[in-house]
Structures are given as structure tokens and as C-alpha cells.
C-alpha positions, 0 to 999 in steps of 0.5 A: 663356460660349459653347461652340463646336464643329465637325464634321469627318468623323465627329468633333465637336470641342468647345471649351469657351470662346473662349480654347480656340478661340484656342489650338487655332487657333494654328500649332504652338508648343512653348510652347503644347504645354508649357502643355497648351493646344495642339491635339492634332492637325492636324484639331483645329487646322483645326476650331478655325480654322473656328470662328474664321473664322465668329466675329463680331469683336464676340464679342471685345468681350463675352467676355474671355479674362482677366477684366476685374475681375482684370487691369489689361491687360484693363481697359486694352484694354476701356476704351480701345477706340474704337467709332467706329474699329471701326465699318467692320469691326464687322459682319464675322466673323474670316474676312471681316476676313482677306479685307478686310485682303488687299483693295485697299480696306484701304490704309494710310489705312484701316488707320491709321484702324482701328487704335484700334478693334482689340483684341489678341484680334481681331488675334491671331485673324485672324493665325491664319487667315493664311499667312506671305505674308498677314502680310507683305502686310498689314503692308507696308500699315501705317505707324507713324511715330515721332520723337525725334531721327530719324524711324523707320517712314517707308515705304521705309526701314529703321532699325536698333538698334546693340547694343554689349553688353559682358560687363563694361559696359566703356565702352571696349569698348562705344565700340569696338563703337559705332564699328564699328556707325556705320561700317556706318550702323547705329544710326539707331533707337537705340544701345541697351546691355543692361547686364550690371549693372543699377544707377544709377551704371553706367547713368549712366556709359554714358548719359554716354559715349554722349551724349558721342559723340553730341554730339561728332560731332553725330550725330542718334541717340538712346541707351538703356541697357536697365535696369529702368524704376526705374533709369531714373527714378532716373537721370533724378532724378540728372540723367543725359542719358537719351533713352529709357526702356526696359522689358520688358512682357507681356500680363497684369498678373501677368506685368508684376508679374513684370517689376516694373512696372505701368501706373502705373509706366510712366506715371510713367517716361514723364512723367519722360522727357518732362520732360527735353525732349531730343527735337529733332523729337518726344517719343516717349520709351518703348522696349518689348521683348516676346517670345512665352513671357514670360507662360508662363515667369512662370506668368501666361498664364491658359490663353491661347495665347502669341501672343495673350498677346504681342499683348495686350502691344502694347495696353500699348505702344500706351497710352504712344506709344512711340518703339520696340517690338521683339519678341525673337522667338527669345531665350527659347528652344526651350521656347517656339519650338522651331525656325526654322519656329516662330521665323519664323512668330512673328516675322511674327505679332508684326510683323503684329499690332503694326503692325495695332494701330498700334504701331511694331514692330521685331524682334530677329531672333535665336535661342539656341544650343540651338534648332533654327535657324541664321543661314541661317534668320535671313537668311530672317526678316530679309528677309521682315520688311524686305519687310513694312516692319519699323520697325527690326531689331537688330544686334550685332558679328558677329551674336554677342552676347557678353554675352547669349549668343545669336545675332542679326544683324550690322552688315553684315546691315543694310547688305546689306538696305539695298542689296538692297531700297533701304531707306535709314536714317532721313532725319536719319541719312542726311543726317548720313552724306551731310554727313560724306562717307560716301555714294557718288554713288548714296547708298550706304554703302560697307562701309568709308568710311575716307576720310571725315573723320568716320571719321578723327576717330572712329578718332583718338578711339578710338585716343586 
């Protein structure tokens, strides 16, 4: 195993292995400090980045950060690496790769073709050499499109997840929040409920309620109850109208075991969902959620920095052709992302790394109440991510999730971003809004389209 060093002034900085270089090159992060692997000074951080910039990309193919023999995620990464796709950049160092990514030559077609040839470690490494605007600029050139009943990820569009959570899973309360979101044109990515209780009967009740709303008004959306993957499999076996299978994932085998999943279990769930053939325009049936710090909280990071472990989770996602993936960037708490500066940086890193790997990335722009962040900080991050071409963002009533007890974005935030940046929703959903008479002559969704016949019908149904 190689040892790396860099002289700065009178001091020589030694890094005993590649994962030490990666950890020390990361922007300051409270999770890495908690793990005891972060650079202890800005000078050491710069030295690590200088080492990283001169490192050949090929080095990541010969030095595994987590051993191949003991980790199925590493085996997935190595075994599925596409050498032909990697060839155009195989001669580059990490620093040269950064410069190429920012060049005109690295257009959407080139980046799409390259994605299968990139390992998570390569992508995480180059992100550590980039400023925030670099992450935005490159991600904006990446296009990852998926389909089920709507098409998500098309250039110039912004999709959204409607998150109508309820502290007791009350169907009437969830239906009311869903109606509220639909009135703002939210939900074209998914109507997704985090259940307060993870059990099969409750999951089926919510799936049937959402499917009844969808079919009654012929809404081109997909629904998901974000229960454990095993709950979803049992719901499928009982005939539930399940569209997407959800699961939280991480970047190491041990961390995934902490979530109660393996690659084989995810494959079983994917096949079960596909067998239902509920998609009308595509069969991307998986929905994954990730977040920096998950592996550290499970004591399953093996000394690898939290952003690199997070990027390894995207290799897991990529293997299952998901419809949606999102990072819950500030949800785990200040122990891992201390303040708005760290949350913003992590959100841009996550989006950049996932999209560069060919993963359809969205983001829950969020924070917990004990973090050093507020809604103004979320305004900055949501605007930067929308500019970067994020596939979708998550919105909850009033930006306050009353079940999970954290702060996210509101329905009107989605509407405001779409007006500001001229980013309409998925084309199938936009056509439904237009047919229903919700759009004005400029094809904008008014804040309260109460004259629409569909709105009147929805309000009538809610009153009943």
C-alpha cells in the first residue's frame, strides 16, 4: 500500500494510505472530525489536495479503500467497472480530470458515455478539488432521465416529491396534505409518505388511498410508502397497488446490514415491483435515499471520510436503475454536518457525484432544529441545486415535517423556483395541469387556481 507525502514550507505532510489522503482533502466536516480522520489544519488539508491533484485516476482501480474480500459494495464497484467507458480519461490525474470536466469538451454526451467508467472514489476525489460553483457547473451538464408514469430529469425541468407525512398515519390528514401539494403543482416525481409505523397493513392502507386519488382524477404520478424494503415485498405479495419500492442505502456492506438490506434483497424487491408492470411509460421502480454520516453513525465507515462513503452508496443505487434517488442532506444532524456552510457544500457534492455517475439525483434540502442553519440557508441551497439541474426536490406542508420533526422546503418554494427559473414539472404532469385548466396563458400555475373544475372536484371530495 502506497504512502503519500507533500512538503509545504518547512513541514512534510505524510499520509499513510489513500483513504487518509481522501479524508484530509475533504472540506471541513464535523462528521470526519468526530471520526478522528479529518485534517487537523488548513495547511494539511491543502497538502492532501495537492497529493490528490497529482494522483492518477487509475490509482483508484488498484488500491481499494475498503477491501474487496470483505465488502460486497466494493465488489460491486470493481466488478461492474466499465474499462471501455473509462478509457477517454484513463491517462488523467485527478487534477487534470477536474480541468477536463470544466471544459467545453465535457458536454452532456461525453459525460453520459463516461459515467459507467467512473468509480465512486474517483468522483469523490475530484469533487474535493472543486469549488461550489464548479460542482454546479459540471452537474448542470449531466442529464439522467428516468420514467415510470412521468419523465423525470429532462433538461430545463424541475420535479418535486410531495411529502404529506402525518404523525399517526391518519389517511384523512395525509389526503389533506396531498391535496394542498397538488394545488401547488407538487408531486410529479412522487407522492411519498414516510410512515409513522412500519407494518404491512398500514402500508397497504396508505397505498390504496393514494392510488384511489390518482385513478379518480387520472393524475400521471407515482406513489410510494417509504417503508422498509421487506414491508414493500410483503405488500406486493398481498396485492397492494405499489408503484415504487423504497429503501435507505449506504456505501458499505456493514452499513447496509444496519439498514437490514443486502444487494440480493434489493434485487429481489426490484424484480417483485417490476412484475406488477404498473409503469405506463417506463419501468424504473426503485427509490433510494442516502445521506452523509449514515455509515459513521452505524460504525461502518472503516476510516473512510463520510463524503466518499456516501458516494459509494450511489454505486449501489446505480446497479438497480432507480427512478429516484435523493440525499437527505441535513437530516442526520450537526454531528455530521454542523452548519449551513457544511450542509450546502454536502448537498452540492452529493448532487454532483451522483449525476456524474449516472444516478438520477434529487435532494431533500433540509436541516434539523439543533443545527446552525435556517430557512434562508435552505433558500440558497435549493436555488443552487435547481440551477445545477437537480432532478427533484422534496416539499412538505409549511416546510415543517410534523412527523419526522425537521425542516425542509414548502410547496410554495417549489412553485417559486419554477417561476423564477422557468423550470416546469415533468411533461406528463404539466399536460395534466393544462388539461385541468390550472395553468394560465403563460403556462404558469397560479398560487391558488380555485376556478379549476378539478380543484373544485378535489375540494368537494375532501369535504365529503
